[in-house]
Structures are given as structure tokens and as C-alpha cells.
C-alpha beads as a LAMMPS data file, in Angstrom:
LAMMPS data file: protein, C-alpha beads

147 atoms
146 bonds

1 atom types
1 bond types

-500.0 500.0 xlo xhi
-500.0 500.0 ylo yhi
-500.0 500.0 zlo zhi

Masses

1 110.0

Atoms # bond

1 1 1 -255.537 -348.220 284.952
2 1 1 -252.293 -348.579 286.877
3 1 1 -252.944 -352.317 287.287
4 1 1 -253.392 -352.664 283.524
5 1 1 -250.123 -350.754 282.867
6 1 1 -248.251 -352.968 285.326
7 1 1 -249.709 -356.069 283.708
8 1 1 -248.702 -354.874 280.214
9 1 1 -245.217 -353.955 281.429
10 1 1 -244.700 -357.390 283.032
11 1 1 -246.048 -359.133 279.948
12 1 1 -243.642 -357.166 277.705
13 1 1 -240.740 -357.694 280.095
14 1 1 -241.284 -361.467 280.302
15 1 1 -241.761 -361.743 276.516
16 1 1 -238.555 -359.783 275.903
17 1 1 -236.488 -362.016 278.180
18 1 1 -238.070 -365.180 276.854
19 1 1 -237.215 -364.160 273.269
20 1 1 -233.690 -363.180 274.308
21 1 1 -233.088 -366.541 275.998
22 1 1 -234.444 -368.418 272.974
23 1 1 -232.187 -366.454 270.624
24 1 1 -229.125 -367.068 272.796
25 1 1 -229.804 -370.796 273.009
26 1 1 -230.239 -371.018 269.218
27 1 1 -227.003 -369.081 268.698
28 1 1 -225.198 -371.474 271.056
29 1 1 -226.593 -374.525 269.255
30 1 1 -225.646 -373.073 265.878
31 1 1 -222.099 -372.314 267.057
32 1 1 -221.689 -375.900 268.334
33 1 1 -222.991 -377.298 265.052
34 1 1 -220.443 -375.374 262.976
35 1 1 -217.348 -376.185 265.040
36 1 1 -215.060 -378.754 263.379
37 1 1 -215.217 -382.084 265.156
38 1 1 -213.113 -385.219 264.652
39 1 1 -214.372 -388.513 266.063
40 1 1 -213.937 -392.243 265.719
41 1 1 -216.938 -393.991 264.188
42 1 1 -215.472 -397.438 264.877
43 1 1 -214.246 -398.814 267.187
44 1 1 -216.064 -397.241 270.110
45 1 1 -214.649 -396.546 273.553
46 1 1 -214.452 -399.791 275.540
47 1 1 -214.734 -402.111 272.529
48 1 1 -212.980 -405.466 272.495
49 1 1 -211.773 -406.270 268.980
50 1 1 -209.930 -409.025 267.128
51 1 1 -206.938 -408.093 265.018
52 1 1 -206.913 -407.085 262.231
53 1 1 -209.790 -404.624 262.620
54 1 1 -211.129 -401.651 260.717
55 1 1 -210.896 -398.114 262.124
56 1 1 -213.364 -395.634 260.606
57 1 1 -212.710 -391.896 260.968
58 1 1 -215.401 -389.233 261.332
59 1 1 -215.200 -385.499 260.696
60 1 1 -217.864 -382.779 260.849
61 1 1 -217.750 -379.219 259.496
62 1 1 -214.310 -379.598 257.925
63 1 1 -212.945 -381.124 254.735
64 1 1 -210.466 -383.913 254.053
65 1 1 -207.719 -383.360 251.463
66 1 1 -204.386 -385.073 250.834
67 1 1 -201.278 -383.759 252.593
68 1 1 -199.523 -380.994 250.701
69 1 1 -202.746 -379.274 249.635
70 1 1 -203.101 -375.966 251.464
71 1 1 -206.852 -375.496 251.530
72 1 1 -208.691 -373.470 254.150
73 1 1 -211.064 -375.554 256.276
74 1 1 -209.507 -378.875 255.208
75 1 1 -206.757 -381.211 256.399
76 1 1 -205.919 -384.895 256.705
77 1 1 -206.168 -387.495 259.462
78 1 1 -203.510 -388.821 261.824
79 1 1 -204.279 -391.728 264.115
80 1 1 -202.480 -391.733 267.446
81 1 1 -201.982 -395.221 268.911
82 1 1 -200.783 -395.141 272.543
83 1 1 -199.214 -391.766 271.802
84 1 1 -196.826 -390.471 274.445
85 1 1 -197.855 -386.924 273.450
86 1 1 -196.529 -384.475 270.881
87 1 1 -195.615 -380.824 270.445
88 1 1 -198.719 -379.432 268.729
89 1 1 -196.720 -376.567 267.181
90 1 1 -194.577 -378.964 265.102
91 1 1 -195.348 -381.546 262.402
92 1 1 -196.810 -384.777 263.743
93 1 1 -194.081 -387.447 263.797
94 1 1 -194.451 -390.488 261.547
95 1 1 -193.845 -393.557 263.697
96 1 1 -195.669 -396.553 265.196
97 1 1 -197.592 -394.250 267.560
98 1 1 -198.549 -391.631 264.951
99 1 1 -200.017 -393.023 261.742
100 1 1 -200.405 -390.630 258.785
101 1 1 -203.221 -390.721 256.247
102 1 1 -201.812 -388.163 253.844
103 1 1 -203.757 -389.439 250.831
104 1 1 -206.981 -388.267 252.443
105 1 1 -208.049 -391.707 253.707
106 1 1 -211.008 -391.887 256.072
107 1 1 -210.485 -395.440 257.328
108 1 1 -207.753 -398.004 257.829
109 1 1 -207.163 -401.548 259.037
110 1 1 -204.966 -402.027 262.099
111 1 1 -203.198 -405.253 262.978
112 1 1 -202.225 -404.909 266.637
113 1 1 -200.942 -407.430 269.143
114 1 1 -203.295 -408.396 271.989
115 1 1 -203.442 -405.735 274.691
116 1 1 -204.865 -402.395 275.752
117 1 1 -204.694 -399.422 273.392
118 1 1 -205.572 -395.732 273.366
119 1 1 -206.689 -394.335 269.985
120 1 1 -207.172 -390.704 268.990
121 1 1 -207.673 -388.877 265.696
122 1 1 -205.850 -385.584 265.163
123 1 1 -206.350 -383.511 262.035
124 1 1 -203.252 -381.962 260.498
125 1 1 -202.788 -379.233 257.925
126 1 1 -200.946 -379.572 254.623
127 1 1 -197.622 -379.667 256.536
128 1 1 -198.813 -382.287 259.081
129 1 1 -199.047 -379.637 261.815
130 1 1 -202.149 -379.898 264.047
131 1 1 -204.622 -377.058 263.673
132 1 1 -204.829 -374.369 266.334
133 1 1 -207.201 -374.848 268.039
134 1 1 -206.676 -378.579 267.654
135 1 1 -209.288 -380.623 265.794
136 1 1 -209.092 -383.958 267.531
137 1 1 -211.296 -386.770 268.726
138 1 1 -211.686 -387.862 272.296
139 1 1 -209.162 -390.531 273.183
140 1 1 -210.808 -393.938 273.311
141 1 1 -209.649 -397.131 275.000
142 1 1 -209.948 -400.508 273.295
143 1 1 -208.726 -404.002 273.978
144 1 1 -207.377 -406.269 271.279
145 1 1 -208.084 -409.856 272.271
146 1 1 -205.791 -412.784 271.539
147 1 1 -206.758 -415.332 268.913

Bonds

1 1 1 2
2 1 2 3
3 1 3 4
4 1 4 5
5 1 5 6
6 1 6 7
7 1 7 8
8 1 8 9
9 1 9 10
10 1 10 11
11 1 11 12
12 1 12 13
13 1 13 14
14 1 14 15
15 1 15 16
16 1 16 17
17 1 17 18
18 1 18 19
19 1 19 20
20 1 20 21
21 1 21 22
22 1 22 23
23 1 23 24
24 1 24 25
25 1 25 26
26 1 26 27
27 1 27 28
28 1 28 29
29 1 29 30
30 1 30 31
31 1 31 32
32 1 32 33
33 1 33 34
34 1 34 35
35 1 35 36
36 1 36 37
37 1 37 38
38 1 38 39
39 1 39 40
40 1 40 41
41 1 41 42
42 1 42 43
43 1 43 44
44 1 44 45
45 1 45 46
46 1 46 47
47 1 47 48
48 1 48 49
49 1 49 50
50 1 50 51
51 1 51 52
52 1 52 53
53 1 53 54
54 1 54 55
55 1 55 56
56 1 56 57
57 1 57 58
58 1 58 59
59 1 59 60
60 1 60 61
61 1 61 62
62 1 62 63
63 1 63 64
64 1 64 65
65 1 65 66
66 1 66 67
67 1 67 68
68 1 68 69
69 1 69 70
70 1 70 71
71 1 71 72
72 1 72 73
73 1 73 74
74 1 74 75
75 1 75 76
76 1 76 77
77 1 77 78
78 1 78 79
79 1 79 80
80 1 80 81
81 1 81 82
82 1 82 83
83 1 83 84
84 1 84 85
85 1 85 86
86 1 86 87
87 1 87 88
88 1 88 89
89 1 89 90
90 1 90 91
91 1 91 92
92 1 92 93
93 1 93 94
94 1 94 95
95 1 95 96
96 1 96 97
97 1 97 98
98 1 98 99
99 1 99 100
100 1 100 101
101 1 101 102
102 1 102 103
103 1 103 104
104 1 104 105
105 1 105 106
106 1 106 107
107 1 107 108
108 1 108 109
109 1 109 110
110 1 110 111
111 1 111 112
112 1 112 113
113 1 113 114
114 1 114 115
115 1 115 116
116 1 116 117
117 1 117 118
118 1 118 119
119 1 119 120
120 1 120 121
121 1 121 122
122 1 122 123
123 1 123 124
124 1 124 125
125 1 125 126
126 1 126 127
127 1 127 128
128 1 128 129
129 1 129 130
130 1 130 131
131 1 131 132
132 1 132 133
133 1 133 134
134 1 134 135
135 1 135 136
136 1 136 137
137 1 137 138
138 1 138 139
139 1 139 140
140 1 140 141
141 1 141 142
142 1 142 143
143 1 143 144
144 1 144 145
145 1 145 146
146 1 146 147
């Protein structure tokens, strides 16, 4: 009888922990799937491109709206090109290193001189201020080849 009770206890104990681990892993996967994520669809890290070339933006679990529209869970893209870095608490500057897509664009065409470039997408709010926490792509490296 004691052997049967021990067996039942172990079976219940193992089942409980197995179910708990499954639930935690599903919760973790669900949390990852709902986090906003910016990414570059094209070009990819390490690509060698000819200028001019198309850059296609990607965004998951967040909306795209034009600048000036204050909508929760939505913003607009900024493309950093060899950015020296910015203050993420202030509006993103508009210059040759920080390109604004305030009309809600999701792609552009760049015409860059031959050389090495670092590209990164950063999503800004209606005032061009990056979200906190920041919604940004990984920085990719590309090479623009000469004609």
C-alpha cells in the first residue's frame, strides 16, 4: 500500500511540474510574440548592394501612423545611416544620418556613395521621440559597391 501511495505521489508531483514548465514556456513564447519589434526586411546584414537600392522596413506588434498623430501602440520609422548616436529622450534629429519617414512610409530608396554603412530602424512617437523602451532593429552592416 505504501509503495502504491509513493508511486501516486511521484506521478502527481512529476505531472504538476511538467504542466507548470509547459505553462511557463507558453507564457514566455506569448510574451515574446507580443513585444513590438522593428527589423529591416531588405537589405540583410552583410549584403553588398548597388546604389540606388530599396530599403524595406518591418514592424511587428505595433502600428505605423504619420508623425503628429498621437496614437497608442503606433509610431513612424526613422532610418539611421552611420549614426553617431543620439539622446533617446529627445526628438530624433533630421540630418543625413537620421532619415525621417513621417508620412508613415514603410520603405525607401537610398542612393549612397560606395563604401561601408551601418543601418538601423528606430521607431519614434508623434513628436519624433524614440519610445521607451526603444523599438529598434538590430544594426546591420552593408557595403555599397562602386559602379
